[in-house]
N, CA, C and O atoms as CSV, one atom per row, in Angstrom:
chain,resi,resn,atom,element,x,y,z
A,1,ILE,N,N,96.278,38.242,38.358
A,1,ILE,CA,C,97.079,39.135,38.519
A,1,ILE,C,C,95.912,40.267,39.107
A,1,ILE,O,O,96.191,40.945,40.096
A,2,LYS,N,N,94.734,40.393,38.488
A,2,LYS,CA,C,93.918,41.329,39.185
A,2,LYS,C,C,93.437,40.869,40.521
A,2,LYS,O,O,92.912,41.620,41.342
A,3,GLU,N,N,93.621,39.745,40.671
A,3,GLU,CA,C,93.029,39.618,41.968
A,3,GLU,C,C,94.033,39.940,43.006
A,3,GLU,O,O,93.584,40.263,44.105
A,4,LEU,N,N,95.078,39.912,42.874
A,4,LEU,CA,C,96.455,40.426,43.660
A,4,LEU,C,C,96.459,41.895,43.563
A,4,LEU,O,O,96.872,42.570,44.507
A,5,GLN,N,N,96.056,42.387,42.561
A,5,GLN,CA,C,96.293,43.910,42.595
A,5,GLN,C,C,94.996,44.510,43.471
A,5,GLN,O,O,95.094,45.583,44.068
A,6,ILE,N,N,93.974,43.840,43.484
A,6,ILE,CA,C,93.131,44.236,44.380
A,6,ILE,C,C,93.256,44.020,45.720
A,6,ILE,O,O,92.731,44.778,46.536
A,7,ARG,N,N,93.984,42.938,46.073
A,7,ARG,CA,C,94.450,42.548,47.285
A,7,ARG,C,C,95.471,43.820,48.116
A,7,ARG,O,O,95.480,44.232,49.276
A,8,LEU,N,N,96.220,44.143,46.978
A,8,LEU,CA,C,97.259,45.068,47.331
A,8,LEU,C,C,96.758,46.484,47.249
A,8,LEU,O,O,97.326,47.351,47.913
A,9,ASP,N,N,96.055,46.686,46.722
A,9,ASP,CA,C,94.990,48.157,47.138
A,9,ASP,C,C,94.304,47.856,48.182
A,9,ASP,O,O,94.516,48.774,48.974
A,10,GLU,N,N,93.475,46.970,48.738
A,10,GLU,CA,C,93.165,47.195,50.048
A,10,GLU,C,C,93.988,46.848,50.980
A,10,GLU,O,O,93.619,47.280,52.072
A,11,ALA,N,N,95.071,46.174,51.022
A,11,ALA,CA,C,96.328,46.534,52.163
A,11,ALA,C,C,96.673,47.704,52.094
A,11,ALA,O,O,97.085,48.172,53.155
A,12,GLU,N,N,96.660,48.472,51.089
A,12,GLU,CA,C,97.159,50.040,51.089
A,12,GLU,C,C,96.041,50.894,51.405
A,12,GLU,O,O,96.398,51.910,52.002
A,13,ASN,N,N,94.664,50.797,51.171
A,13,ASN,CA,C,93.718,51.375,51.920
A,13,ASN,C,C,93.669,51.127,53.292
A,13,ASN,O,O,93.451,52.056,54.070
A,14,ASN,N,N,93.908,49.590,53.815
A,14,ASN,CA,C,93.766,49.565,54.973
A,14,ASN,C,C,95.165,50.107,56.054
A,14,ASN,O,O,95.282,50.411,57.242
A,15,ALA,N,N,96.063,50.013,54.873
A,15,ALA,CA,C,97.232,50.774,56.024
A,15,ALA,C,C,97.132,52.316,56.201
A,15,ALA,O,O,97.412,52.927,57.232
A,16,LEU,N,N,96.654,52.887,54.945
A,16,LEU,CA,C,96.301,54.282,54.984
A,16,LEU,C,C,95.228,54.817,56.187
A,16,LEU,O,O,95.326,55.896,56.772
A,17,LYS,N,N,94.210,53.819,56.400
A,17,LYS,CA,C,93.203,53.752,57.346
A,17,LYS,C,C,93.996,54.104,58.878
A,17,LYS,O,O,94.044,55.040,59.676
A,18,GLY,N,N,94.590,52.673,58.718
A,18,GLY,CA,C,95.360,52.678,60.053
A,18,GLY,C,C,96.073,53.871,60.262
A,18,GLY,O,O,95.936,54.487,61.319
A,19,GLY,N,N,96.842,54.276,59.343
A,19,GLY,CA,C,97.972,55.331,59.446
A,19,GLY,C,C,97.200,56.431,60.098
A,19,GLY,O,O,97.418,56.854,61.233
A,20,LYS,N,N,96.131,56.927,59.146
A,20,LYS,CA,C,94.892,58.233,59.656
A,20,LYS,C,C,94.631,57.975,61.043
A,20,LYS,O,O,94.693,58.906,61.846
A,21,LYS,N,N,94.273,56.508,61.506
A,21,LYS,CA,C,93.694,56.714,62.898
A,21,LYS,C,C,94.786,56.731,64.208
A,21,LYS,O,O,94.597,57.032,65.387
A,22,ALA,N,N,95.980,56.288,63.507
A,22,ALA,CA,C,97.179,56.640,64.550
A,22,ALA,C,C,97.648,57.871,64.363
A,22,ALA,O,O,98.210,58.405,65.319
A,23,ILE,N,N,97.528,58.586,63.117
A,23,ILE,CA,C,97.554,60.014,63.061
A,23,ILE,C,C,96.874,60.971,64.278
A,23,ILE,O,O,97.276,61.764,65.129
A,24,GLN,N,N,95.534,60.371,63.805
A,24,GLN,CA,C,94.626,61.030,64.916
A,24,GLN,C,C,94.600,60.790,66.494
A,24,GLN,O,O,94.030,61.463,67.352
A,25,LYS,N,N,95.393,59.619,66.636
A,25,LYS,CA,C,95.073,59.520,68.082
A,25,LYS,C,C,96.451,60.528,68.509
A,25,LYS,O,O,96.346,61.338,69.430
A,26,LEU,N,N,97.361,60.415,67.953
A,26,LEU,CA,C,98.418,60.996,68.147
A,26,LEU,C,C,98.432,62.886,68.115
A,26,LEU,O,O,98.952,63.702,68.876
A,27,GLU,N,N,97.618,63.039,66.885
A,27,GLU,CA,C,96.933,64.506,67.209
A,27,GLU,C,C,96.260,64.898,68.531
A,27,GLU,O,O,96.494,65.951,69.124
A,28,GLN,N,N,95.431,63.984,68.924
A,28,GLN,CA,C,94.348,63.979,70.074
A,28,GLN,C,C,95.668,63.895,71.394
A,28,GLN,O,O,95.510,64.719,72.296
A,29,ARG,N,N,96.437,63.315,71.471
A,29,ARG,CA,C,97.501,63.169,72.523
A,29,ARG,C,C,98.198,64.494,72.469
A,29,ARG,O,O,98.297,65.145,73.510
A,30,VAL,N,N,98.656,64.918,71.417
A,30,VAL,CA,C,99.066,66.419,71.489
A,30,VAL,C,C,98.254,67.696,71.899
A,30,VAL,O,O,98.726,68.736,72.357
A,31,ARG,N,N,97.008,67.427,71.657
A,31,ARG,CA,C,96.303,68.579,72.036
A,31,ARG,C,C,96.055,68.472,73.707
A,31,ARG,O,O,95.971,69.390,74.522
A,32,GLU,N,N,95.965,66.978,73.917
A,32,GLU,CA,C,96.002,66.539,75.829
A,32,GLU,C,C,96.803,67.313,76.247
A,32,GLU,O,O,96.446,68.261,76.947
A,33,LEU,N,N,98.230,67.074,75.882
A,33,LEU,CA,C,99.645,67.279,76.398
A,33,LEU,C,C,99.638,68.945,76.516
A,33,LEU,O,O,100.107,69.478,77.522
A,34,GLU,N,N,99.086,69.714,75.446
A,34,GLU,CA,C,99.001,71.248,75.192
A,34,GLU,C,C,98.234,71.687,76.065
A,34,GLU,O,O,98.454,72.768,76.611
A,35,ASN,N,N,97.141,70.892,76.372
A,35,ASN,CA,C,96.290,71.495,77.358
A,35,ASN,C,C,96.688,71.278,78.948
A,35,ASN,O,O,96.473,72.151,79.790
A,36,GLU,N,N,97.206,70.190,79.207
A,36,GLU,CA,C,97.760,69.799,80.294
A,36,GLU,C,C,99.257,71.146,80.571
A,36,GLU,O,O,99.398,71.908,81.527
A,37,LEU,N,N,99.996,71.013,79.538
A,37,LEU,CA,C,101.033,72.234,79.606
A,37,LEU,C,C,100.900,73.535,80.071
A,37,LEU,O,O,101.602,74.109,80.904
A,38,ASP,N,N,99.442,74.158,79.146
A,38,ASP,CA,C,98.748,75.330,79.651
A,38,ASP,C,C,98.324,75.352,80.924
A,38,ASP,O,O,98.651,76.369,81.537
A,39,GLY,N,N,97.552,74.365,81.656
A,39,GLY,CA,C,97.451,74.119,83.110
A,39,GLY,C,C,98.588,74.539,84.038
A,39,GLY,O,O,98.506,75.409,84.905
A,40,GLU,N,N,100.045,73.541,83.635
A,40,GLU,CA,C,100.749,73.576,84.623
A,40,GLU,C,C,101.623,75.096,84.654
A,40,GLU,O,O,102.359,75.466,85.569
A,41,GLN,N,N,101.352,75.752,83.543
A,41,GLN,CA,C,101.871,77.192,83.119
A,41,GLN,C,C,101.258,78.005,84.177
A,41,GLN,O,O,101.829,78.586,85.100
A,42,ARG,N,N,100.204,77.963,83.943
A,42,ARG,CA,C,99.295,78.898,84.933
A,42,ARG,C,C,99.831,78.502,86.630
A,42,ARG,O,O,100.143,79.309,87.505
A,43,ARG,N,N,99.809,77.085,86.709
A,43,ARG,CA,C,100.060,76.777,88.215
A,43,ARG,C,C,100.894,77.529,88.536
A,43,ARG,O,O,100.800,78.415,89.386
A,44,HIS,N,N,101.906,77.220,87.810
A,44,HIS,CA,C,103.747,77.874,87.959
A,44,HIS,C,C,103.349,79.408,88.086
A,44,HIS,O,O,103.424,79.967,89.181
A,45,ALA,N,N,102.949,80.037,87.012
A,45,ALA,CA,C,102.938,81.544,87.360
A,45,ALA,C,C,102.054,82.055,88.524
A,45,ALA,O,O,102.128,83.238,88.856
A,46,ASP,N,N,101.265,81.241,89.117
A,46,ASP,CA,C,100.332,81.328,90.549
A,46,ASP,C,C,101.387,81.168,91.531
A,46,ASP,O,O,101.499,82.107,92.319
A,47,ALA,N,N,102.147,80.242,91.659
A,47,ALA,CA,C,103.145,79.832,92.409
A,47,ALA,C,C,103.988,80.695,92.437
A,47,ALA,O,O,104.271,80.934,93.611
A,48,GLN,N,N,104.687,81.450,91.574
A,48,GLN,CA,C,105.818,82.346,91.498
A,48,GLN,C,C,105.324,83.879,92.220
A,48,GLN,O,O,105.840,84.631,93.046
A,49,LYS,N,N,103.987,83.887,91.393
A,49,LYS,CA,C,103.394,85.430,92.184
A,49,LYS,C,C,103.448,85.297,93.606
A,49,LYS,O,O,103.960,86.193,94.277
A,50,ASN,N,N,102.913,84.141,94.197
A,50,ASN,CA,C,102.657,83.649,95.428
A,50,ASN,C,C,104.092,83.876,96.298
A,50,ASN,O,O,104.142,84.583,97.305
A,51,LEU,N,N,104.913,83.362,95.895
A,51,LEU,CA,C,106.370,83.239,96.473
A,51,LEU,C,C,106.656,84.740,96.294
A,51,LEU,O,O,106.911,85.241,97.389
A,52,ARG,N,N,106.696,85.550,95.372
A,52,ARG,CA,C,107.139,87.095,95.421
A,52,ARG,C,C,106.460,87.730,96.439
A,52,ARG,O,O,107.067,88.544,97.135
A,53,LYS,N,N,105.027,87.430,96.681
A,53,LYS,CA,C,104.369,88.123,97.440
A,53,LYS,C,C,104.770,87.848,99.111
A,53,LYS,O,O,104.724,88.661,100.034
A,54,THR,N,N,105.174,86.410,99.138
A,54,THR,CA,C,105.660,85.942,100.506
A,54,THR,C,C,107.159,86.605,100.664
A,54,THR,O,O,107.341,87.361,101.618
A,55,GLU,N,N,108.141,86.362,99.831
A,55,GLU,CA,C,109.283,87.303,99.910
A,55,GLU,C,C,109.232,88.382,100.246
A,55,GLU,O,O,110.060,88.768,101.071
A,56,CYS,N,N,108.249,89.275,99.739
A,56,CYS,CA,C,108.062,90.670,100.365
A,56,CYS,C,C,107.693,90.879,101.466
A,56,CYS,O,O,108.128,91.822,102.127
A,57,ARG,N,N,106.727,89.961,101.936
A,57,ARG,CA,C,106.209,90.073,103.164
A,57,ARG,C,C,107.418,89.531,104.422
A,57,ARG,O,O,107.476,89.929,105.585
A,58,ILE,N,N,108.161,88.681,103.856
A,58,ILE,CA,C,109.377,88.077,104.709
A,58,ILE,C,C,110.310,89.507,104.894
A,58,ILE,O,O,110.821,89.755,105.986
A,59,LYS,N,N,110.455,90.284,103.893
A,59,LYS,CA,C,111.185,91.366,103.625
A,59,LYS,C,C,110.748,92.276,104.505
A,59,LYS,O,O,111.658,92.895,105.057
A,60,GLU,N,N,109.400,92.633,104.896
A,60,GLU,CA,C,108.807,93.450,105.570
A,60,GLU,C,C,108.916,93.152,107.148
A,60,GLU,O,O,109.094,94.073,107.945
A,61,LEU,N,N,108.808,91.908,107.522
A,61,LEU,CA,C,108.726,91.491,108.727
A,61,LEU,C,C,110.279,91.337,109.395
A,61,LEU,O,O,110.501,91.552,110.586
A,62,SER,N,N,110.959,91.066,108.751
A,62,SER,CA,C,112.248,91.426,108.799
A,62,SER,C,C,112.903,92.610,109.131
A,62,SER,O,O,113.752,92.745,110.013
A,63,PHE,N,N,112.452,93.483,108.362
A,63,PHE,CA,C,112.808,95.084,108.498
A,63,PHE,C,C,112.135,95.450,109.688
A,63,PHE,O,O,112.753,96.021,110.586
A,64,SER,N,N,110.657,95.117,109.809
A,64,SER,CA,C,110.261,95.683,111.040
A,64,SER,C,C,110.976,94.922,112.261
A,64,SER,O,O,111.417,95.703,113.105
A,65,GLN,N,N,111.136,93.856,112.471
A,65,GLN,CA,C,111.825,92.906,113.463
A,65,GLN,C,C,113.368,93.711,113.561
A,65,GLN,O,O,113.807,94.011,114.672
A,66,GLU,N,N,113.857,93.912,112.767
A,66,GLU,CA,C,115.086,94.852,112.715
A,66,GLU,C,C,115.012,95.847,113.649
A,66,GLU,O,O,115.758,95.836,114.629
A,67,ARG,N,N,114.206,96.703,113.464
A,67,ARG,CA,C,113.768,98.078,113.549
A,67,ARG,C,C,113.539,98.171,115.340
A,67,ARG,O,O,114.022,98.994,116.118
A,68,LEU,N,N,112.614,96.993,115.626
A,68,LEU,CA,C,112.425,96.812,117.031
A,68,LEU,C,C,113.787,96.297,117.668
A,68,LEU,O,O,114.159,96.891,118.680
A,69,THR,N,N,114.383,95.504,117.300
A,69,THR,CA,C,115.425,95.114,118.207
A,69,THR,C,C,116.373,95.995,118.126
A,69,THR,O,O,117.150,96.235,119.050
A,70,THR,N,N,116.387,96.543,117.022
A,70,THR,CA,C,117.507,98.265,117.240
A,70,THR,C,C,116.857,99.180,118.295
A,70,THR,O,O,117.602,99.926,118.931
A,71,ARG,N,N,115.597,99.188,118.523
A,71,ARG,CA,C,114.848,100.288,119.537
A,71,ARG,C,C,115.331,99.319,120.861
A,71,ARG,O,O,116.067,99.847,121.694
A,72,HIS,N,N,114.890,97.832,121.055
A,72,HIS,CA,C,115.056,97.167,122.267
A,72,HIS,C,C,116.881,97.606,122.627
A,72,HIS,O,O,117.252,98.340,123.543
A,73,ILE,N,N,117.482,97.137,121.942
A,73,ILE,CA,C,118.953,97.554,122.011
A,73,ILE,C,C,119.447,98.666,122.424
A,73,ILE,O,O,120.340,98.721,123.269
A,74,THR,N,N,118.818,99.856,121.766
A,74,THR,CA,C,119.148,101.298,121.845
A,74,THR,C,C,118.486,101.582,123.376
A,74,THR,O,O,119.339,101.916,124.199
A,75,ILE,N,N,117.464,101.525,123.754
A,75,ILE,CA,C,116.486,101.910,125.007
A,75,ILE,C,C,117.304,101.436,126.133
A,75,ILE,O,O,117.632,102.214,127.029
A,76,PRO,N,N,117.661,100.162,126.130
A,76,PRO,CA,C,118.327,99.543,127.238
A,76,PRO,C,C,120.006,100.144,127.438
A,76,PRO,O,O,120.570,100.512,128.469
A,77,SER,N,N,120.509,100.075,126.042
A,77,SER,CA,C,121.834,100.721,126.213
A,77,SER,C,C,122.082,102.323,126.826
A,77,SER,O,O,123.012,102.851,127.436
A,78,LEU,N,N,120.783,102.785,126.346
A,78,LEU,CA,C,120.712,104.424,127.010
A,78,LEU,C,C,120.481,104.338,128.591
A,78,LEU,O,O,120.942,105.172,129.372
A,79,SER,N,N,119.774,103.319,128.941
A,79,SER,CA,C,119.511,103.592,130.395
A,79,SER,C,C,120.803,102.990,130.803
A,79,SER,O,O,121.086,103.721,131.753
A,80,ILE,N,N,121.739,102.165,130.709
A,80,ILE,CA,C,122.581,101.702,131.011
A,80,ILE,C,C,123.806,102.820,131.080
A,80,ILE,O,O,124.558,102.937,132.047
A,81,VAL,N,N,123.859,103.549,129.976
A,81,VAL,CA,C,125.044,105.037,129.746
A,81,VAL,C,C,124.172,106.060,130.861
A,81,VAL,O,O,124.962,106.906,131.280
A,82,SER,N,N,123.066,106.203,131.344
A,82,SER,CA,C,122.814,107.301,131.940
A,82,SER,C,C,122.777,106.788,133.202
A,82,SER,O,O,122.621,107.679,134.038
A,83,ARG,N,N,122.879,105.438,133.763
A,83,ARG,CA,C,123.268,104.832,134.991
A,83,ARG,C,C,124.650,105.397,135.459
A,83,ARG,O,O,125.116,106.099,136.357
A,84,PHE,N,N,125.058,104.682,134.318
A,84,PHE,CA,C,126.765,105.079,134.767
A,84,PHE,C,C,126.863,106.367,135.202
A,84,PHE,O,O,127.374,106.525,136.311
A,85,LEU,N,N,126.370,107.660,134.387
A,85,LEU,CA,C,126.604,109.048,134.340
A,85,LEU,C,C,126.132,109.123,135.721
A,85,LEU,O,O,126.891,109.533,136.599
A,86,THR,N,N,124.902,108.746,135.986
A,86,THR,CA,C,124.344,109.197,137.255
A,86,THR,C,C,125.338,108.725,138.342
A,86,THR,O,O,125.641,109.480,139.266
A,87,GLY,N,N,125.844,107.480,138.232
A,87,GLY,CA,C,126.623,107.135,139.420
A,87,GLY,C,C,127.750,107.637,139.412
A,87,GLY,O,O,128.385,107.670,140.466
A,88,LYS,N,N,128.302,108.167,138.207
A,88,LYS,CA,C,129.898,109.139,138.122
A,88,LYS,C,C,129.426,110.331,138.583
A,88,LYS,O,O,130.377,111.002,138.985
A,89,ALA,N,N,128.268,110.960,138.718
A,89,ALA,CA,C,127.823,112.006,139.036
A,89,ALA,C,C,127.878,111.948,140.735
A,89,ALA,O,O,128.251,112.868,141.462
A,90,TYR,N,N,127.341,110.436,141.218
A,90,TYR,CA,C,127.353,110.822,142.494
A,90,TYR,C,C,128.802,110.549,143.133
A,90,TYR,O,O,129.102,110.910,144.272
A,91,ARG,N,N,129.448,110.036,142.474
A,91,ARG,CA,C,131.212,109.798,142.899
A,91,ARG,C,C,131.242,110.968,143.070
A,91,ARG,O,O,131.317,111.276,144.259
A,92,THR,N,N,131.211,111.921,142.255
A,92,THR,CA,C,131.806,113.258,142.158
A,92,THR,C,C,131.400,113.634,143.050
A,92,THR,O,O,132.203,113.885,143.949
A,93,SER,N,N,130.131,113.847,143.260
A,93,SER,CA,C,129.339,114.944,144.414
A,93,SER,C,C,129.750,114.458,145.866
A,93,SER,O,O,129.794,115.301,146.763
A,94,TYR,N,N,130.078,113.028,146.154
A,94,TYR,CA,C,130.842,112.419,147.366
A,94,TYR,C,C,131.952,112.833,147.657
A,94,TYR,O,O,132.248,113.290,148.762
A,95,ILE,N,N,132.808,112.709,146.563
A,95,ILE,CA,C,134.311,113.109,146.493
A,95,ILE,C,C,134.227,114.571,147.100
A,95,ILE,O,O,134.722,114.905,148.176
A,96,VAL,N,N,133.505,115.403,146.217
A,96,VAL,CA,C,133.497,116.771,146.549
A,96,VAL,C,C,132.756,116.905,148.231
A,96,VAL,O,O,133.560,117.302,149.075
A,97,ALA,N,N,131.775,116.702,148.582
A,97,ALA,CA,C,131.398,116.300,150.114
A,97,ALA,C,C,132.326,116.084,151.147
A,97,ALA,O,O,132.377,116.637,152.245
A,98,CYS,N,N,133.015,115.264,150.696
A,98,CYS,CA,C,134.497,114.543,151.598
A,98,CYS,C,C,135.367,115.558,151.598
A,98,CYS,O,O,136.017,115.669,152.638
A,99,GLY,N,N,135.607,116.439,150.631
A,99,GLY,CA,C,136.759,117.506,150.706
A,99,GLY,C,C,137.791,116.726,149.527
A,99,GLY,O,O,138.672,117.320,148.905
A,100,GLY,N,N,137.507,115.478,149.405
A,100,GLY,CA,C,138.605,114.989,148.296
A,100,GLY,C,C,139.870,114.444,148.895
A,100,GLY,O,O,141.018,114.432,148.451
A,101,GLY,N,N,139.316,113.956,150.119
A,101,GLY,CA,C,140.347,113.076,150.866
A,101,GLY,C,C,140.512,111.678,150.545
A,101,GLY,O,O,139.712,110.974,149.930
A,102,GLN,N,N,142.031,111.234,151.194
A,102,GLN,CA,C,142.113,109.925,150.595
A,102,GLN,C,C,141.080,109.149,151.135
A,102,GLN,O,O,140.652,108.283,150.371
A,103,ILE,N,N,140.671,109.205,152.008
A,103,ILE,CA,C,139.486,108.247,152.876
A,103,ILE,C,C,138.479,107.975,151.716
A,103,ILE,O,O,138.335,106.920,151.098
A,104,CYS,N,N,137.787,109.200,151.550
A,104,CYS,CA,C,136.767,109.135,150.384
A,104,CYS,C,C,136.961,108.289,149.206
A,104,CYS,O,O,136.085,107.645,148.629
A,105,ASN,N,N,138.354,108.370,148.875
A,105,ASN,CA,C,138.710,107.560,147.683
A,105,ASN,C,C,138.868,106.092,147.709
A,105,ASN,O,O,138.461,105.253,146.905
A,106,LEU,N,N,139.520,105.962,148.765
A,106,LEU,CA,C,139.320,104.632,149.196
A,106,LEU,C,C,138.230,103.704,149.447
A,106,LEU,O,O,138.247,102.489,149.248
A,107,THR,N,N,137.283,104.409,149.905
A,107,THR,CA,C,135.882,103.732,150.101
A,107,THR,C,C,135.163,103.340,148.713
A,107,THR,O,O,134.596,102.306,148.362
A,108,MET,N,N,135.404,104.555,148.064
A,108,MET,CA,C,134.777,104.226,146.806
A,108,MET,C,C,135.200,103.334,145.538
A,108,MET,O,O,134.560,103.045,144.527
A,109,ASN,N,N,136.445,103.013,145.928
A,109,ASN,CA,C,137.585,102.019,145.093
A,109,ASN,C,C,136.993,100.604,145.643
A,109,ASN,O,O,137.513,99.542,145.299
Protein backbone atom coordinates (compact mmCIF):
# COMPACT_ATOMS: atom_id res chain seq x y z
CA ILE A 1 0.00 0.00 0.00
CA LYS A 2 2.89 2.35 0.78
CA GLU A 3 4.29 1.75 -2.66
CA LEU A 4 0.94 2.59 -4.26
CA GLN A 5 0.73 5.72 -2.12
CA ILE A 6 4.21 6.77 -3.28
CA ARG A 7 3.28 6.15 -6.92
CA LEU A 8 0.09 8.13 -6.46
CA ASP A 9 2.04 11.04 -4.92
CA GLU A 10 4.55 10.95 -7.79
CA ALA A 11 1.74 10.91 -10.34
CA GLU A 12 0.10 13.88 -8.62
CA ASN A 13 3.42 15.76 -8.51
CA ASN A 14 4.05 15.02 -12.18
CA ALA A 15 0.54 16.17 -13.01
CA LEU A 16 1.09 19.38 -11.03
CA LYS A 17 4.43 19.97 -12.76
CA GLY A 18 2.85 19.33 -16.14
CA GLY A 19 -0.05 21.59 -15.24
CA LYS A 20 2.33 24.33 -14.10
CA LYS A 21 4.27 24.04 -17.35
CA ALA A 22 1.05 24.22 -19.34
CA ILE A 23 -0.03 27.25 -17.34
CA GLN A 24 3.34 28.92 -17.92
CA LYS A 25 3.10 28.25 -21.66
CA LEU A 26 -0.41 29.67 -21.77
CA GLU A 27 0.63 32.74 -19.77
CA GLN A 28 3.54 33.28 -22.17
CA ARG A 29 1.16 32.99 -25.12
CA VAL A 30 -1.19 35.52 -23.48
CA ARG A 31 1.72 37.99 -23.08
CA GLU A 32 2.69 37.51 -26.74
CA LEU A 33 -0.88 38.11 -27.88
CA GLU A 34 -1.16 41.21 -25.68
CA ASN A 35 2.02 42.61 -27.23
CA GLU A 36 0.71 41.82 -30.70
CA LEU A 37 -2.58 43.52 -29.84
CA ASP A 38 -0.74 46.64 -28.65
CA GLY A 39 1.16 46.78 -31.93
CA GLU A 40 -2.01 46.35 -33.97
CA GLN A 41 -3.75 49.07 -31.95
CA ARG A 42 -0.86 51.46 -32.64
CA ARG A 43 -0.97 50.65 -36.35
CA HIS A 44 -4.74 51.14 -36.36
CA ALA A 45 -4.41 54.52 -34.63
CA ASP A 46 -1.77 55.58 -37.17
CA ALA A 47 -3.99 54.45 -40.04
CA GLN A 48 -6.94 56.39 -38.59
CA LYS A 49 -4.76 59.49 -38.23
CA ASN A 50 -3.58 59.18 -41.84
CA LEU A 51 -7.17 58.65 -42.98
CA ARG A 52 -8.30 61.85 -41.25
CA LYS A 53 -5.40 63.77 -42.81
CA THR A 54 -6.23 62.38 -46.24
CA GLU A 55 -9.93 63.19 -45.88
CA CYS A 56 -9.04 66.73 -44.84
CA ARG A 57 -6.75 67.09 -47.86
CA ILE A 58 -9.49 65.75 -50.14
CA LYS A 59 -11.92 68.33 -48.74
CA GLU A 60 -9.37 71.10 -49.29
CA LEU A 61 -8.72 70.01 -52.87
CA SER A 62 -12.42 69.60 -53.55
CA PHE A 63 -13.14 73.08 -52.23
CA SER A 64 -10.26 74.52 -54.25
CA GLN A 65 -11.42 72.73 -57.39
CA GLU A 66 -14.96 73.95 -56.80
CA ARG A 67 -13.75 77.54 -56.52
CA LEU A 68 -11.73 77.19 -59.73
CA THR A 69 -14.66 75.61 -61.54
CA THR A 70 -16.93 78.41 -60.36
CA ARG A 71 -14.47 81.00 -61.63
CA HIS A 72 -14.14 79.29 -65.00
CA ILE A 73 -17.89 79.06 -65.37
CA THR A 74 -18.44 82.62 -64.21
CA ILE A 75 -15.83 84.27 -66.43
CA PRO A 76 -17.01 82.72 -69.71
CA SER A 77 -20.62 83.34 -68.70
CA LEU A 78 -19.84 86.99 -68.14
CA SER A 79 -18.07 87.25 -71.47
CA ILE A 80 -21.05 85.66 -73.23
CA VAL A 81 -23.39 88.10 -71.52
CA SER A 82 -21.17 91.04 -72.44
CA ARG A 83 -21.03 89.84 -76.06
CA PHE A 84 -24.80 89.54 -76.11
CA LEU A 85 -25.22 93.02 -74.69
CA THR A 86 -22.63 94.40 -77.11
CA GLY A 87 -24.43 92.74 -80.02
CA LYS A 88 -27.72 94.14 -78.82
CA ALA A 89 -26.16 97.59 -78.60
CA TYR A 90 -24.85 97.26 -82.16
CA ARG A 91 -28.28 96.18 -83.36
CA THR A 92 -29.94 99.07 -81.61
CA SER A 93 -27.45 101.56 -83.03
CA TYR A 94 -27.88 100.03 -86.52
CA ILE A 95 -31.63 100.32 -86.33
CA VAL A 96 -31.35 103.91 -85.15
CA ALA A 97 -28.85 104.67 -87.93
CA CYS A 98 -31.20 103.22 -90.54
CA GLY A 99 -34.00 105.31 -89.23
CA GLY A 100 -35.90 102.38 -87.81
CA GLY A 101 -37.25 101.33 -91.19
CA GLN A 102 -38.61 97.95 -92.15
CA ILE A 103 -35.65 97.13 -94.40
CA CYS A 104 -33.21 97.33 -91.49
CA ASN A 105 -35.35 95.05 -89.38
CA LEU A 106 -35.53 92.46 -92.11
CA THR A 107 -31.78 92.41 -92.61
CA MET A 108 -31.14 91.91 -88.90
CA ASN A 109 -33.54 88.98 -88.60
